[in-house]
C-alpha positions in Angstrom: 116.1 78.0 103.4 115.0 75.7 100.5 111.7 75.3 102.3 111.1 79.0 102.2 111.5 79.0 98.4 108.9 76.3 98.0 106.5 77.4 100.8 103.3 79.1 99.6 103.0 80.6 103.1 106.3 82.4 102.8 105.5 83.7 99.4 102.1 84.9 100.6 103.6 86.7 103.5 106.1 88.4 101.2 103.2 89.4 99.0 101.5 91.0 101.9 104.7 92.8 102.9 105.1 94.1 99.4 101.4 95.0 99.1 101.7 97.1 102.3 104.8 98.9 100.9 102.9 99.4 97.6 100.2 101.3 99.4 102.6 103.6 101.2 104.8 104.2 98.2 101.8 104.7 95.9 100.2 107.2 98.3 103.4 109.2 98.3 103.9 108.8 94.5 100.4 109.9 93.5 100.5 113.0 95.6 101.3 115.5 92.7 100.2 113.6 89.6 97.1 112.1 88.2 96.0 108.6 89.5 95.8 107.1 86.0 99.2 108.4 85.0 100.7 107.0 88.3 99.1 103.6 87.4 100.7 103.8 83.9 104.2 104.4 85.4 103.7 101.6 87.9 102.7 99.3 85.1 105.8 100.1 83.1 107.9 99.4 86.2 106.2 96.1 86.7 106.7 95.0 83.1 110.4 96.0 83.2 111.0 94.2 86.5 109.3 91.0 85.3 111.3 91.1 82.0 114.5 91.3 84.1 113.3 88.4 86.4 112.4 86.2 83.4 115.7 86.9 81.7 117.7 86.2 84.9 115.8 83.0 85.6 115.4 81.7 82.0 111.7 81.8 82.5 110.7 83.0 79.1 108.3 80.7 77.2 106.9 80.6 73.7 103.4 82.0 73.5 102.5 78.7 71.7 102.9 76.9 75.0 99.9 78.7 76.4 96.6 76.9 75.8 93.6 79.0 74.6 91.9 78.5 77.9 94.9 79.6 79.9 95.4 82.6 77.5 91.7 83.6 77.9 91.9 83.5 81.7 95.2 85.3 81.8 93.7 88.0 79.6 90.7 88.3 82.0 93.1 88.4 84.9 95.2 91.1 83.3 92.1 93.2 82.7 90.9 92.7 86.3 94.4 93.7 87.5 94.4 96.8 85.5 90.9 97.8 86.7 92.0 97.1 90.3 95.1 99.2 89.9 93.2 102.1 88.4 90.6 102.0 91.1 93.2 101.6 93.8 95.3 104.6 92.7 92.2 106.7 92.4 91.2 105.7 96.0 94.6 106.5 97.3 94.5 109.9 95.6 91.3 110.7 97.4 91.7 108.9 100.7 94.1 107.8 103.5 96.3 104.8 102.7 95.4 103.4 106.2 91.7 103.3 105.1 92.1 102.5 101.4 94.3 99.5 101.9 92.0 97.6 104.3 89.0 98.1 102.0 91.1 96.9 99.1 91.8 93.8 101.2 88.1 92.9 101.2 89.4 91.1 98.1 90.4 88.4 100.5 86.7 87.9 101.4 85.7 88.0 97.8 88.3 85.4 96.8 87.0 83.1 99.5 83.4 83.5 98.3 84.4 83.2 94.6 86.7 80.2 95.3 83.7 78.4 96.8 81.2 79.4 94.2 83.3 79.1 91.0 86.2 76.8 91.9 84.4 74.3 94.1 86.8 75.0 97.1 85.6 74.1 100.5 86.1 76.2 103.6 85.6 75.1 107.2 83.5 76.9 109.8 86.7 78.4 111.4 87.7 79.6 107.9 84.4 81.3 107.4 84.7 82.9 110.8 88.1 84.2 109.8 86.7 85.6 106.6 83.9 87.3 108.5 86.4 88.8 110.9 88.5 90.1 108.0 85.4 91.7 106.5 84.5 93.2 109.9 88.0 94.4 110.5 88.4 96.0 107.1 85.1 97.8 107.5 85.9 99.1 111.0 89.4 100.4 109.9 87.9 102.2 107.0 85.0 103.7 109.0 85.4 107.3 109.9 
């Protein structure tokens, strides 16, 4: 059990599970309200949930412990997250969850490309093949 708490693979699979549930719950939730307002409500829920988790785990930190560089990139990450959520909810408002979510997961392909270009990460040929298959699969699922 301790291994699961320190395994990036376990946490990544849980993230995928919750992302899948997010798509289904969001599609149902956005049915009779505006996409931007739905995103606002979701954001409040995330903030409250994280405040509870930080309080329960003693994870609060002083803002002074954050370097300017980390703060800058967290700011950019937050802006990108917000933009992603706004676009995602608008897409769910207009389209089927079973098509929207796979296209959203093209982010996996983009992360691989950006990781190589900007972070100096290296991927093997089998990894690139997998990335290509993810792109192809997402496109095929979204295609009408």
